[in-house]
N, C-alpha and C positions, 0 to 999 in steps of 0.2 A: 572457501565457501563461495558458491555462485550466487548471483542475484537476478531477480526477475522484476521488471517494472511494468505495471499494467497501465496502459495509456490509450485505452479504447473508449467506448461509450459515445453518446451523442452530444453530451454537453448541453442538454436542453435547459438546465437551470441557469445557464449563462447566456442564453439567447438574448439579443441578436449578436453578441460578440463572437459566437461560435457558428454563425450562419455560413461562413466561408472558410473556416479553419477548425482544426482540432483544438479543444480547450487547452491541451497540454503544451501547445505552441504559443499560447498567449504570454505576454510578458508579466513577470512578477519582479517589480522594481527594475533591475538592470540586466536581467537574464530571462530567457524563455523558461516557462514553468518547468519543463522536463529537465532542465539543467540541475534543479535543486535535488530531486531524488537521486539522480546519478551521482552528484557530489556527496550526498549522504552515504551512499553505498561505498564509494571510493574511500571516504574517511573511515569507514569500518573495515578497510583492507579487502574489499571485494573488487576484483579486477576482471571478472568474467561475467558479463551481463547480457540478458535477453530483454528486449522491449517488445511487448505484445500490444499491437495497435490495430486499427481497422478504419473503415470508412474511406471517403474519397481523398483524404489528405495523408494517407499512410506514407506515400512516397516522400512527403516533406520531411519526415523524420530522418530518412536516409540522407537527404540533401543537407539537413541541418547538422546531423551528428556524424555522418560518415562512418569511419571505423572506430570512433571513440578515442582516437589517439590524443586529442586535446585534453582528455581527462586522465590520461595515463592508463587506459584500459588495455588489457591483453587481447580481449576479444569483445566485440559488440555484435550481438546477433539480433535478428528480427523475426517476429512471427505475426501472421495476419489473422485477425478474428473476423470471420465472415459477417457475423451480425451480433449485436450486443445480447448477451445471455447471462449476465451476472459475473461477479468477480471470480467465483470458483470455476465457471465455465472458461473464462479467459485464462486462468491459471493452468487449466488442464493442457493448454497448447504448449506449455513449457516442459512437458514430461520428458521428451527425448533429450532436450537440452540439459536438464538436471541430472538424469540418470538416477543413480542410487545415492547421490550426495545430499547432505544437508544444504539448505539454501535460505535466503531471505527474500521476501516479497515486499515491494513498496508500491503503493498506489501513486500514480504519476501526478496527481493533483494535491498530494499532501506534502507539506513543508514542515520540517522540524528544526528547531533552533540549534540544538546541540548534538554532539556525536552519539551514535548508537553503538560505537565500537565495544563498549563494556558489555552491552546486552548480547552482541554477536559472539563475543568471547565466552560469555556464560553459556550460551546455547551450544557452542562447540563442545563444551565440557559436559553438557547434558546428554545422558546415554541414549535417549530416544524422545520421540514426541514432538511437541511444538512449544513456542513461546509467543506471548502477545504483550503489547505495551498498552498501558492505560493512561488516559489524560482526563482531567476534570473539565467538563464542558458546561456551557450555559444553556444549551438546547438539547438535552438528552433524548428527547423524542425523535431526533433526527438520526440517531446512530445505534449501533449495537452496544448495549449497555450491560456492564457487569453487575451481577448481584453478588455482593461480598459478605461472607459470614466469617467473623474473626479475621484471620489472615489468609483466607482462601476465597478464590472465585468459585462459586458453586453453580452459576448459570450465566449465560449470555443471552440477552433478549433483544431481538432486532426491532428497532424503532418502537419502543414500548409506549403505550398510552399512559401508563402509570409507572414511570421509571423507578427502579429499586435503588438507584444511586445516580450520581452525576458523572460517573467514570465510564468514559467511552473507550472502546477498543479502537485504537487509531489504525491508520492504513499502513502499518509496518508489521509483518508477521514472519516468524521463523518456523520452518517445517522440516521434517525428515521426508523421505520419499514415500512414506505411507500415505501422504496427503492425496496422491493421485488415485490410490485404491479407494479412499474415502469419497473423493469426488464422483467416482463412477457409481456409487451407491445413492447419491443424492436424487431427490425428486424436486422439480421446480416449485418455488414458493408461490404464494398467491399472486405475485406480480410477474410470474413466469420466468423467474431467474433461479440459477443455482447460487445459493447464498453462502458466503464465506462464514457467516455466523453458524450455520449448520456444521461446517467443517470443524470450527473451533469447539463447538459443543460436543462433537464426537471425540475429539482428543480429551476433552474434559471428562467425558463418560469413561474413557479408558484410564483416566488417572495420570495422563502423561502431559498435561498442559501446565506450563508455568507462566508466571506473569511478572512484570515489573512496572512501577510507576514511571512515567516519562519525566526526564529532567529537562526543564525549560519549556518553552511554549510550542504549541502545535497549531498549524493552520490548515484547514480544509478548503482549498481554493475553489473546489467545485460545488460547494454548498449553495452559494448564491453570489450575485454581483457584490452586495455589501461585504460578504466574507472574502471575496477576491480582493476588494479594496483594502480590507483589514490586513490581509496577508502582505500586500504590497507595502503598507505602512510599517508592519512589523519588521519586514526584511530591510526596509530603508533605515529604520531606527537601530535595529540590533544586529542585522546580518543573520545569515543562516548557513550552517554547514561550511563555514569558511576555514575552520580548523579541525584537527582531529581530537 
């Protein structure tokens, strides 16, 4: 399975920390933020990764990560996003890299405590479609939130004013190659972006979306400076992605 890490965006919610650098290059405890999603994919036996980034600091990723050999990667590829246009728009840049394979997507500012290897293996056995991971959050109006009926997700609502649950779709997604066809059908949302929630809802409409509840904690470093501090403290206390 291949992996795609999305590390673009303006980082406006972390300003002024991001005034002169990409947010994914900021430290989270003892490592640059981007190290954490890379290690998470490596621990899930993903050794062929593409990083999608953009902005004035894109070259810093190459200087920092090089070939990815320090992580044991077979290949580390890069793609450049001309301007921010949403998660789905950034993901579309990985189409030629992915080809017809199944793959995992990780947002570069998300950190998870424990391994996603079991979820990756389950998706490998899944005949088609996509898989999402859910985590309970304190601020559900800030995320794509799952409406759950019985044991099934029936809808994902982006940043709901009246959240149907506290379970957010975290920034780790598993897709088959159909995702690129779906992205080409999307229309920009009210904020002018191609939304990953629309992608996931299309898989849900097709009946090919599965989900699992995340084991351990999850931190969204890009949410705000207080949440970045919280992520630093969680990693310092418990570590993240250190073992498989």
